[in-house]
N, CA, C and O atoms as a GROMACS GRO file, in nm:
protein
  536
    1MET      N    1  -2.057   6.736   2.029
    1MET     CA    2  -1.986   6.733   2.143
    1MET      C    3  -1.982   6.636   2.255
    1MET      O    4  -1.893   6.601   2.333
    2ALA      N    5  -2.100   6.605   2.240
    2ALA     CA    6  -2.086   6.429   2.308
    2ALA      C    7  -2.008   6.374   2.221
    2ALA      O    8  -1.894   6.376   2.267
    3ARG      N    9  -2.013   6.313   2.092
    3ARG     CA   10  -1.944   6.233   2.042
    3ARG      C   11  -1.787   6.257   2.055
    3ARG      O   12  -1.711   6.161   2.068
    4ASN      N   13  -1.739   6.396   2.049
    4ASN     CA   14  -1.557   6.387   2.054
    4ASN      C   15  -1.587   6.333   2.242
    4ASN      O   16  -1.511   6.243   2.279
    5GLY      N   17  -1.633   6.356   2.289
    5GLY     CA   18  -1.628   6.306   2.464
    5GLY      C   19  -1.652   6.173   2.465
    5GLY      O   20  -1.591   6.111   2.552
    6LEU      N   21  -1.746   6.091   2.371
    6LEU     CA   22  -1.752   5.978   2.369
    6LEU      C   23  -1.620   5.880   2.316
    6LEU      O   24  -1.598   5.766   2.356
    7ARG      N   25  -1.538   5.958   2.217
    7ARG     CA   26  -1.448   5.928   2.126
    7ARG      C   27  -1.344   5.918   2.227
    7ARG      O   28  -1.274   5.819   2.248
    8THR      N   29  -1.338   6.068   2.309
    8THR     CA   30  -1.194   6.062   2.406
    8THR      C   31  -1.185   5.940   2.513
    8THR      O   32  -1.084   5.885   2.557
    9LEU      N   33  -1.340   5.908   2.545
    9LEU     CA   34  -1.333   5.825   2.622
    9LEU      C   35  -1.271   5.658   2.608
    9LEU      O   36  -1.204   5.580   2.676
   10ALA      N   37  -1.349   5.659   2.461
   10ALA     CA   38  -1.286   5.522   2.420
   10ALA      C   39  -1.148   5.534   2.393
   10ALA      O   40  -1.094   5.435   2.442
   11VAL      N   41  -1.087   5.588   2.354
   11VAL     CA   42  -0.935   5.588   2.319
   11VAL      C   43  -0.862   5.580   2.458
   11VAL      O   44  -0.784   5.488   2.479
   12ALA      N   45  -0.888   5.676   2.554
   12ALA     CA   46  -0.863   5.667   2.699
   12ALA      C   47  -0.873   5.501   2.704
   12ALA      O   48  -0.782   5.421   2.680
   13ALA      N   49  -0.998   5.474   2.737
   13ALA     CA   50  -1.034   5.334   2.785
   13ALA      C   51  -0.932   5.221   2.687
   13ALA      O   52  -0.867   5.153   2.766
   14ALA      N   53  -0.915   5.200   2.606
   14ALA     CA   54  -0.866   5.130   2.510
   14ALA      C   55  -0.689   5.144   2.537
   14ALA      O   56  -0.622   5.041   2.527
   15MET      N   57  -0.622   5.273   2.572
   15MET     CA   58  -0.472   5.267   2.596
   15MET      C   59  -0.460   5.201   2.794
   15MET      O   60  -0.382   5.136   2.863
   16MET      N   61  -0.547   5.247   2.803
   16MET     CA   62  -0.619   5.181   3.006
   16MET      C   63  -0.553   5.057   2.998
   16MET      O   64  -0.454   5.011   3.055
   17MET      N   65  -0.658   5.000   2.887
   17MET     CA   66  -0.627   4.813   2.858
   17MET      C   67  -0.490   4.786   2.781
   17MET      O   68  -0.405   4.709   2.825
   18ALA      N   69  -0.481   4.835   2.698
   18ALA     CA   70  -0.315   4.785   2.653
   18ALA      C   71  -0.252   4.851   2.751
   18ALA      O   72  -0.151   4.781   2.745
   19SER      N   73  -0.230   4.915   2.824
   19SER     CA   74  -0.110   4.923   2.942
   19SER      C   75  -0.156   4.809   3.040
   19SER      O   76  -0.066   4.770   3.114
   20TRP      N   77  -0.262   4.755   3.054
   20TRP     CA   78  -0.308   4.684   3.176
   20TRP      C   79  -0.230   4.531   3.081
   20TRP      O   80  -0.152   4.456   3.139
   21ALA      N   81  -0.256   4.518   2.986
   21ALA     CA   82  -0.218   4.363   2.871
   21ALA      C   83  -0.043   4.348   2.889
   21ALA      O   84   0.003   4.234   2.898
   22GLY      N   85   0.043   4.456   2.893
   22GLY     CA   86   0.122   4.476   2.903
   22GLY      C   87   0.182   4.446   3.033
   22GLY      O   88   0.291   4.389   3.023
   23ALA      N   89   0.142   4.467   3.149
   23ALA     CA   90   0.170   4.478   3.247
   23ALA      C   91   0.190   4.361   3.302
   23ALA      O   92   0.286   4.332   3.373
   24ALA      N   93   0.065   4.261   3.259
   24ALA     CA   94   0.009   4.120   3.297
   24ALA      C   95   0.123   4.034   3.212
   24ALA      O   96   0.142   3.918   3.249
   25HIS      N   97   0.190   4.080   3.113
   25HIS     CA   98   0.267   3.984   3.010
   25HIS      C   99   0.394   3.926   3.100
   25HIS      O  100   0.453   3.991   3.187
   26VAL      N  101   0.421   3.804   3.065
   26VAL     CA  102   0.544   3.730   3.200
   26VAL      C  103   0.609   3.689   3.066
   26VAL      O  104   0.551   3.632   2.974
   27PRO      N  105   0.764   3.732   3.069
   27PRO     CA  106   0.829   3.730   2.959
   27PRO      C  107   0.878   3.537   2.990
   27PRO      O  108   0.878   3.474   3.095
   28THR      N  109   0.914   3.493   2.850
   28THR     CA  110   0.946   3.305   2.879
   28THR      C  111   1.064   3.303   2.850
   28THR      O  112   1.131   3.331   2.750
   29LEU      N  113   1.092   3.247   3.000
   29LEU     CA  114   1.211   3.162   3.045
   29LEU      C  115   1.274   3.136   2.894
   29LEU      O  116   1.224   3.102   2.787
   30ALA      N  117   1.415   3.169   2.939
   30ALA     CA  118   1.532   3.133   2.821
   30ALA      C  119   1.543   2.953   2.834
   30ALA      O  120   1.560   2.869   2.746
   31ALA      N  121   1.531   2.941   2.934
   31ALA     CA  122   1.511   2.776   2.960
   31ALA      C  123   1.425   2.703   2.888
   31ALA      O  124   1.467   2.605   2.826
   32LEU      N  125   1.280   2.742   2.886
   32LEU     CA  126   1.215   2.705   2.832
   32LEU      C  127   1.130   2.727   2.657
   32LEU      O  128   1.041   2.671   2.594
   33ARG      N  129   1.222   2.843   2.639
   33ARG     CA  130   1.230   2.878   2.469
   33ARG      C  131   1.230   2.750   2.364
   33ARG      O  132   1.164   2.755   2.260
   34PRO      N  133   1.318   2.626   2.405
   34PRO     CA  134   1.346   2.505   2.291
   34PRO      C  135   1.234   2.423   2.312
   34PRO      O  136   1.219   2.326   2.238
   35LEU      N  137   1.148   2.446   2.405
   35LEU     CA  138   1.065   2.341   2.484
   35LEU      C  139   0.948   2.310   2.376
   35LEU      O  140   0.949   2.392   2.284
   36GLN      N  141   0.886   2.248   2.371
   36GLN     CA  142   0.734   2.233   2.319
   36GLN      C  143   0.630   2.233   2.392
   36GLN      O  144   0.631   2.172   2.499
   37THR      N  145   0.518   2.304   2.346
   37THR     CA  146   0.390   2.284   2.418
   37THR      C  147   0.334   2.095   2.371
   37THR      O  148   0.411   2.048   2.287
   38GLY      N  149   0.230   2.003   2.411
   38GLY     CA  150   0.200   1.922   2.416
   38GLY      C  151   0.196   1.816   2.498
   38GLY      O  152   0.224   1.831   2.617
   39GLN      N  153   0.161   1.698   2.450
   39GLN     CA  154   0.161   1.570   2.574
   39GLN      C  155   0.296   1.534   2.622
   39GLN      O  156   0.393   1.502   2.553
   40TRP      N  157   0.290   1.543   2.731
   40TRP     CA  158   0.448   1.526   2.832
   40TRP      C  159   0.442   1.410   2.916
   40TRP      O  160   0.361   1.417   3.008
   41GLU      N  161   0.512   1.299   2.904
   41GLU     CA  162   0.553   1.206   3.015
   41GLU      C  163   0.610   1.204   3.115
   41GLU      O  164   0.732   1.213   3.101
   42LEU      N  165   0.561   1.193   3.254
   42LEU     CA  166   0.613   1.232   3.388
   42LEU      C  167   0.680   1.104   3.441
   42LEU      O  168   0.613   1.004   3.465
   43HIS      N  169   0.801   1.108   3.458
   43HIS     CA  170   0.870   0.997   3.543
   43HIS      C  171   0.923   0.985   3.675
   43HIS      O  172   1.044   0.979   3.694
   44GLU      N  173   0.859   0.981   3.746
   44GLU     CA  174   0.914   1.038   3.929
   44GLU      C  175   1.031   0.911   3.926
   44GLU      O  176   1.031   0.791   3.898
   45ARG      N  177   1.140   1.022   3.975
   45ARG     CA  178   1.280   0.893   4.011
   45ARG      C  179   1.221   0.823   4.147
   45ARG      O  180   1.152   0.880   4.232
   46GLY      N  181   1.262   0.697   4.148
   46GLY     CA  182   1.292   0.639   4.306
   46GLY      C  183   1.199   0.514   4.258
   46GLY      O  184   1.135   0.494   4.155
   47GLU      N  185   1.220   0.436   4.380
   47GLU     CA  186   1.140   0.314   4.388
   47GLU      C  187   0.961   0.347   4.399
   47GLU      O  188   0.898   0.416   4.480
   48GLY      N  189   0.910   0.255   4.270
   48GLY     CA  190   0.808   0.264   4.286
   48GLY      C  191   0.723   0.457   4.252
   48GLY      O  192   0.622   0.518   4.286
   49GLY      N  193   0.828   0.477   4.177
   49GLY     CA  194   0.801   0.634   4.126
   49GLY      C  195   0.666   0.614   4.049
   49GLY      O  196   0.634   0.500   4.012
   50GLU      N  197   0.580   0.731   4.022
   50GLU     CA  198   0.486   0.735   3.980
   50GLU      C  199   0.522   0.800   3.812
   50GLU      O  200   0.614   0.875   3.781
   51ILE      N  201   0.406   0.736   3.716
   51ILE     CA  202   0.444   0.793   3.554
   51ILE      C  203   0.324   0.847   3.543
   51ILE      O  204   0.224   0.776   3.559
   52ARG      N  205   0.315   0.970   3.516
   52ARG     CA  206   0.170   1.027   3.483
   52ARG      C  207   0.161   1.117   3.358
   52ARG      O  208   0.269   1.172   3.339
   53LYS      N  209   0.066   1.151   3.265
   53LYS     CA  210   0.081   1.201   3.160
   53LYS      C  211   0.032   1.362   3.181
   53LYS      O  212  -0.056   1.379   3.265
   54LEU      N  213   0.079   1.476   3.114
   54LEU     CA  214   0.055   1.583   3.164
   54LEU      C  215  -0.003   1.673   3.001
   54LEU      O  216   0.097   1.684   2.930
   55CYS      N  217  -0.085   1.712   2.954
   55CYS     CA  218  -0.089   1.760   2.819
   55CYS      C  219  -0.048   1.934   2.887
   55CYS      O  220  -0.122   1.987   2.970
   56VAL      N  221   0.069   1.996   2.839
   56VAL     CA  222   0.102   2.103   2.881
   56VAL      C  223   0.080   2.214   2.790
   56VAL      O  224   0.182   2.247   2.730
   57THR      N  225  -0.036   2.289   2.760
   57THR     CA  226  -0.022   2.425   2.686
   57THR      C  227   0.035   2.545   2.705
   57THR      O  228   0.023   2.638   2.626
   58ASP      N  229   0.114   2.551   2.838
   58ASP     CA  230   0.177   2.649   2.880
   58ASP      C  231   0.279   2.597   2.962
   58ASP      O  232   0.265   2.542   3.071
   59LEU      N  233   0.420   2.625   2.877
   59LEU     CA  234   0.548   2.537   2.986
   59LEU      C  235   0.588   2.568   3.044
   59LEU      O  236   0.704   2.528   3.056
   60ARG      N  237   0.535   2.682   3.152
   60ARG     CA  238   0.546   2.721   3.264
   60ARG      C  239   0.455   2.620   3.385
   60ARG      O  240   0.473   2.608   3.506
   61GLN      N  241   0.353   2.554   3.291
   61GLN     CA  242   0.332   2.429   3.401
   61GLN      C  243   0.435   2.336   3.438
   61GLN      O  244   0.416   2.261   3.534
   62LEU      N  245   0.545   2.331   3.372
   62LEU     CA  246   0.667   2.231   3.447
   62LEU      C  247   0.720   2.296   3.510
   62LEU      O  248   0.831   2.243   3.521
   63LEU      N  249   0.717   2.445   3.603
   63LEU     CA  250   0.738   2.469   3.674
   63LEU      C  251   0.698   2.462   3.827
   63LEU      O  252   0.763   2.469   3.932
   64GLN      N  253   0.536   2.441   3.793
   64GLN     CA  254   0.483   2.416   3.926
   64GLN      C  255   0.412   2.289   3.951
   64GLN      O  256   0.314   2.305   4.023
   65ILE      N  257   0.432   2.171   3.913
   65ILE     CA  258   0.348   2.046   3.886
   65ILE      C  259   0.304   2.013   3.982
   65ILE      O  260   0.202   1.946   3.963
   66ARG      N  261   0.336   2.029   4.109
   66ARG     CA  262   0.231   1.956   4.252
   66ARG      C  263   0.133   2.077   4.257
   66ARG      O  264   0.044   2.046   4.337
   67HIS      N  265   0.118   2.161   4.223
   67HIS     CA  266   0.023   2.310   4.210
   67HIS      C  267  -0.056   2.331   4.086
   67HIS      O  268  -0.135   2.425   4.087
   68GLY      N  269  -0.048   2.267   3.992
   68GLY     CA  270  -0.140   2.262   3.862
   68GLY      C  271  -0.162   2.395   3.829
   68GLY      O  272  -0.077   2.479   3.859
   69ARG      N  273  -0.282   2.433   3.762
   69ARG     CA  274  -0.304   2.563   3.720
   69ARG      C  275  -0.334   2.658   3.847
   69ARG      O  276  -0.384   2.770   3.848
   70THR      N  277  -0.302   2.604   3.919
   70THR     CA  278  -0.321   2.727   4.062
   70THR      C  279  -0.218   2.843   4.018
   70THR      O  280  -0.101   2.844   3.981
   71LEU      N  281  -0.340   2.962   4.045
   71LEU     CA  282  -0.279   3.107   3.974
   71LEU      C  283  -0.166   3.132   4.132
   71LEU      O  284  -0.206   3.133   4.248
   72CYS      N  285  -0.036   3.147   4.086
   72CYS     CA  286   0.095   3.160   4.195
   72CYS      C  287   0.162   3.251   4.125
   72CYS      O  288   0.169   3.259   4.003
   73ARG      N  289   0.231   3.351   4.238
   73ARG     CA  290   0.325   3.457   4.195
   73ARG      C  291   0.435   3.387   4.178
   73ARG      O  292   0.441   3.286   4.249
   74SER      N  293   0.549   3.412   4.087
   74SER     CA  294   0.645   3.314   4.089
   74SER      C  295   0.832   3.435   4.088
   74SER      O  296   0.816   3.555   4.065
   75PHE      N  297   0.906   3.410   4.100
   75PHE     CA  298   0.996   3.485   4.132
   75PHE      C  299   1.142   3.362   4.043
   75PHE      O  300   1.170   3.246   4.075
   76VAL      N  301   1.197   3.441   3.942
   76VAL     CA  302   1.318   3.376   3.874
   76VAL      C  303   1.449   3.385   3.982
   76VAL      O  304   1.505   3.483   4.031
   77VAL      N  305   1.470   3.257   3.996
   77VAL     CA  306   1.618   3.262   4.078
   77VAL      C  307   1.702   3.302   3.996
   77VAL      O  308   1.759   3.412   4.005
   78SER      N  309   1.728   3.193   3.876
   78SER     CA  310   1.806   3.186   3.737
   78SER      C  311   1.751   3.163   3.650
   78SER      O  312   1.632   3.132   3.652
   79ASP      N  313   1.836   3.172   3.525
   79ASP     CA  314   1.761   3.162   3.400
   79ASP      C  315   1.855   3.148   3.312
   79ASP      O  316   1.908   3.259   3.315
   80ALA      N  317   1.933   3.064   3.208
   80ALA     CA  318   1.982   3.039   3.162
   80ALA      C  319   1.940   2.942   3.025
   80ALA      O  320   1.834   2.880   3.017
   81ALA      N  321   2.026   2.945   2.942
   81ALA     CA  322   1.949   2.868   2.790
   81ALA      C  323   1.942   2.723   2.845
   81ALA      O  324   1.871   2.668   2.760
   82THR      N  325   1.976   2.624   2.943
   82THR     CA  326   1.951   2.507   2.968
   82THR      C  327   1.911   2.450   3.109
   82THR      O  328   1.878   2.337   3.143
   83MET      N  329   1.927   2.569   3.181
   83MET     CA  330   1.870   2.562   3.330
   83MET      C  331   1.820   2.695   3.387
   83MET      O  332   1.854   2.812   3.369
   84ALA      N  333   1.695   2.617   3.489
   84ALA     CA  334   1.631   2.762   3.523
   84ALA      C  335   1.564   2.734   3.684
   84ALA      O  336   1.492   2.636   3.704
   85THR      N  337   1.588   2.804   3.760
   85THR     CA  338   1.510   2.822   3.886
   85THR      C  339   1.440   2.917   3.922
   85THR      O  340   1.469   3.033   3.894
   86VAL      N  341   1.314   2.873   4.004
   86VAL     CA  342   1.203   2.942   4.010
   86VAL      C  343   1.148   2.930   4.127
   86VAL      O  344   1.107   2.819   4.160
   87THR      N  345   1.135   3.048   4.220
   87THR     CA  346   1.018   3.000   4.348
   87THR      C  347   0.917   3.056   4.305
   87THR      O  348   0.916   3.147   4.221
   88TYR      N  349   0.780   2.984   4.384
   88TYR     CA  350   0.654   3.022   4.360
   88TYR      C  351   0.571   3.061   4.517
   88TYR      O  352   0.603   3.014   4.627
   89ASP      N  353   0.477   3.142   4.494
   89ASP     CA  354   0.389   3.114   4.645
   89ASP      C  355   0.249   3.115   4.568
   89ASP      O  356   0.234   3.182   4.466
   90CYS      N  357   0.156   3.045   4.618
   90CYS     CA  358   0.034   3.012   4.573
   90CYS      C  359  -0.071   3.030   4.699
   90CYS      O  360  -0.157   2.950   4.735
   91ALA      N  361  -0.036   3.175   4.764
   91ALA     CA  362  -0.121   3.186   4.893
   91ALA      C  363  -0.126   3.026   4.960
   91ALA      O  364  -0.039   2.940   4.960
   92ALA      N  365  -0.253   3.024   5.013
   92ALA     CA  366  -0.317   2.900   5.067
   92ALA      C  367  -0.308   2.812   5.057
   92ALA      O  368  -0.341   2.720   5.132
   93ALA      N  369  -0.235   2.815   4.908
   93ALA     CA  370  -0.221   2.666   4.867
   93ALA      C  371  -0.137   2.600   4.830
   93ALA      O  372  -0.135   2.498   4.762
   94GLY      N  373  -0.004   2.709   4.915
   94GLY     CA  374   0.114   2.649   4.934
   94GLY      C  375   0.239   2.690   4.862
   94GLY      O  376   0.212   2.792   4.799
   95ASN      N  377   0.369   2.654   4.844
   95ASN     CA  378   0.455   2.744   4.800
   95ASN      C  379   0.529   2.635   4.694
   95ASN      O  380   0.485   2.520   4.702
   96GLY      N  381   0.629   2.657   4.602
   96GLY     CA  382   0.770   2.567   4.555
   96GLY      C  383   0.871   2.654   4.546
   96GLY      O  384   0.874   2.774   4.575
   97ARG      N  385   1.003   2.541   4.479
   97ARG     CA  386   1.082   2.594   4.432
   97ARG      C  387   1.142   2.463   4.299
   97ARG      O  388   1.196   2.359   4.334
   98THR      N  389   1.116   2.499   4.157
   98THR     CA  390   1.173   2.438   4.118
   98THR      C  391   1.316   2.444   4.005
   98THR      O  392   1.354   2.529   3.924
   99ASP      N  393   1.362   2.331   4.039
   99ASP     CA  394   1.491   2.315   3.910
   99ASP      C  395   1.465   2.295   3.790
   99ASP      O  396   1.370   2.218   3.802
  100LEU      N  397   1.480   2.309   3.676
  100LEU     CA  398   1.457   2.266   3.525
  100LEU      C  399   1.555   2.241   3.462
  100LEU      O  400   1.582   2.333   3.385
  101ARG      N  401   1.662   2.112   3.457
  101ARG     CA  402   1.729   2.114   3.347
  101ARG      C  403   1.725   2.056   3.243
  101ARG      O  404   1.745   1.936   3.253
  102VAL      N  405   1.697   2.112   3.092
  102VAL     CA  406   1.682   2.101   2.950
  102VAL      C  407   1.813   1.994   2.919
  102VAL      O  408   1.930   2.021   2.944
  103GLU      N  409   1.768   1.877   2.862
  103GLU     CA  410   1.839   1.794   2.821
  103GLU      C  411   1.818   1.814   2.655
  103GLU      O  412   1.914   1.826   2.579
  104THR      N  413   1.732   1.816   2.626
  104THR     CA  414   1.677   1.824   2.414
  104THR      C  415   1.555   1.902   2.434
  104THR      O  416   1.512   1.903   2.549
  105PRO      N  417   1.499   1.960   2.355
  105PRO     CA  418   1.365   2.047   2.339
  105PRO      C  419   1.231   1.930   2.346
  105PRO      O  420   1.115   1.959   2.315
  106ARG      N  421   1.278   1.787   2.395
  106ARG     CA  422   1.185   1.731   2.466
  106ARG      C  423   1.217   1.651   2.532
  106ARG      O  424   1.151   1.547   2.536
  107LEU      N  425   1.315   1.666   2.600
  107LEU     CA  426   1.352   1.590   2.736
  107LEU      C  427   1.400   1.727   2.840
  107LEU      O  428   1.471   1.822   2.809
  108VAL      N  429   1.329   1.696   2.976
  108VAL     CA  430   1.424   1.771   3.116
  108VAL      C  431   1.397   1.718   3.231
  108VAL      O  432   1.297   1.651   3.260
  109GLN      N  433   1.493   1.750   3.301
  109GLN     CA  434   1.518   1.710   3.425
  109GLN      C  435   1.404   1.793   3.513
  109GLN      O  436   1.374   1.907   3.477
  110ILE      N  437   1.352   1.743   3.612
  110ILE     CA  438   1.288   1.853   3.685
  110ILE      C  439   1.287   1.770   3.828
  110ILE      O  440   1.240   1.659   3.855
  111ASN      N  441   1.370   1.888   3.925
  111ASN     CA  442   1.354   1.879   4.069
  111ASN      C  443   1.279   1.979   4.186
  111ASN      O  444   1.337   2.084   4.211
  112SER      N  445   1.177   1.955   4.244
  112SER     CA  446   1.085   2.037   4.296
  112SER      C  447   1.094   1.990   4.461
  112SER      O  448   1.141   1.885   4.506
  113GLN      N  449   1.027   2.116   4.541
  113GLN     CA  450   1.016   2.079   4.656
  113GLN      C  451   0.928   2.182   4.683
  113GLN      O  452   0.923   2.276   4.604
  114GLY      N  453   0.831   2.179   4.817
  114GLY     CA  454   0.784   2.303   4.883
  114GLY      C  455   0.674   2.232   4.964
  114GLY      O  456   0.686   2.122   5.016
  115ILE      N  457   0.551   2.320   4.968
  115ILE     CA  458   0.460   2.273   5.055
  115ILE      C  459   0.271   2.257   4.979
  115ILE      O  460   0.212   2.355   4.933
  116ALA      N  461   0.229   2.160   4.982
  116ALA     CA  462   0.113   2.154   4.854
  116ALA      C  463  -0.023   2.089   4.956
  116ALA      O  464  -0.014   1.986   5.024
  117ASP      N  465  -0.146   2.179   4.946
  117ASP     CA  466  -0.245   2.142   5.002
  117ASP      C  467  -0.192   2.069   5.198
  117ASP      O  468  -0.208   1.960   5.254
  118GLY      N  469  -0.123   2.213   5.243
  118GLY     CA  470  -0.062   2.159   5.385
  118GLY      C  471   0.047   2.071   5.432
  118GLY      O  472   0.080   2.031   5.544
  119ALA      N  473   0.104   2.049   5.292
  119ALA     CA  474   0.211   1.891   5.344
  119ALA      C  475   0.309   1.903   5.270
  119ALA      O  476   0.275   1.931   5.156
  120PRO      N  477   0.445   1.891   5.287
  120PRO     CA  478   0.589   1.904   5.233
  120PRO      C  479   0.556   1.789   5.148
  120PRO      O  480   0.486   1.690   5.169
  121PHE      N  481   0.637   1.833   5.026
  121PHE     CA  482   0.676   1.743   4.868
  121PHE      C  483   0.815   1.768   4.790
  121PHE      O  484   0.862   1.875   4.754
  122ALA      N  485   0.852   1.678   4.779
  122ALA     CA  486   1.017   1.693   4.727
  122ALA      C  487   0.996   1.559   4.652
  122ALA      O  488   0.966   1.452   4.704
  123PHE      N  489   1.024   1.594   4.471
  123PHE     CA  490   1.027   1.496   4.411
  123PHE      C  491   1.144   1.526   4.291
  123PHE      O  492   1.167   1.645   4.267
  124ALA      N  493   1.197   1.453   4.238
  124ALA     CA  494   1.297   1.438   4.107
  124ALA      C  495   1.261   1.356   3.983
  124ALA      O  496   1.252   1.234   3.983
  125MET      N  497   1.240   1.439   3.874
  125MET     CA  498   1.149   1.313   3.770
  125MET      C  499   1.229   1.374   3.624
  125MET      O  500   1.296   1.476   3.605
  126GLU      N  501   1.190   1.271   3.540
  126GLU     CA  502   1.209   1.345   3.409
  126GLU      C  503   1.077   1.349   3.326
  126GLU      O  504   0.982   1.272   3.346
  127ALA      N  505   1.079   1.437   3.240
  127ALA     CA  506   0.976   1.495   3.173
  127ALA      C  507   1.021   1.443   2.996
  127ALA      O  508   1.132   1.452   2.945
  128ARG      N  509   0.903   1.395   2.937
  128ARG     CA  510   0.934   1.377   2.798
  128ARG      C  511   0.860   1.422   2.719
  128ARG      O  512   0.756   1.374   2.761
  129ARG      N  513   0.824   1.498   2.607
  129ARG     CA  514   0.714   1.500   2.516
  129ARG      C  515   0.726   1.405   2.442
  129ARG      O  516   0.826   1.372   2.380
  130ILE      N  517   0.591   1.338   2.446
  130ILE     CA  518   0.575   1.222   2.373
  130ILE      C  519   0.462   1.283   2.248
  130ILE      O  520   0.444   1.196   2.163
  131GLY      N  521   0.402   1.383   2.226
  131GLY     CA  522   0.352   1.434   2.087
  131GLY      C  523   0.239   1.509   2.165
  131GLY      O  524   0.244   1.543   2.283
  132ALA      N  525   0.150   1.526   2.090
  132ALA     CA  526   0.031   1.616   2.095
  132ALA      C  527  -0.071   1.582   2.182
  132ALA      O  528  -0.086   1.464   2.214
  133CYS      N  529  -0.148   1.676   2.227
  133CYS     CA  530  -0.234   1.656   2.310
  133CYS      C  531  -0.354   1.588   2.277
  133CYS      O  532  -0.416   1.618   2.175
  134GLN      N  533  -0.400   1.480   2.370
  134GLN     CA  534  -0.488   1.428   2.289
  134GLN      C  535  -0.656   1.437   2.349
  134GLN      O  536  -0.748   1.392   2.282
   0.00000   0.00000   0.00000
């Protein structure tokens, strides 16, 4: 009898974990589907624009560049094959809005603005995939 109770408990636990995993799944944006993870080079537009490299392991990183890997809640404003707009809230770390336009699977245009670490930010940049992460 105890064995049946343990089996039932194990099955119930497995079902609960499967339902949690499904609830945590975030669908991929249509605009991100053609893109590839890897090393991306980010060129900020404007005079003295910063150039930096970013190892992108999750394409959603391109949507919240100023907040890095901070856990943020996001809301999809629009999503099409070559354009997406997302707003996100990172609690005390700030918030933002990003417009991403896909030119090719290796080249995107990003415009973002918001608040990071208590200060406003706004930038326009071109992101280009340059290879695998190193």
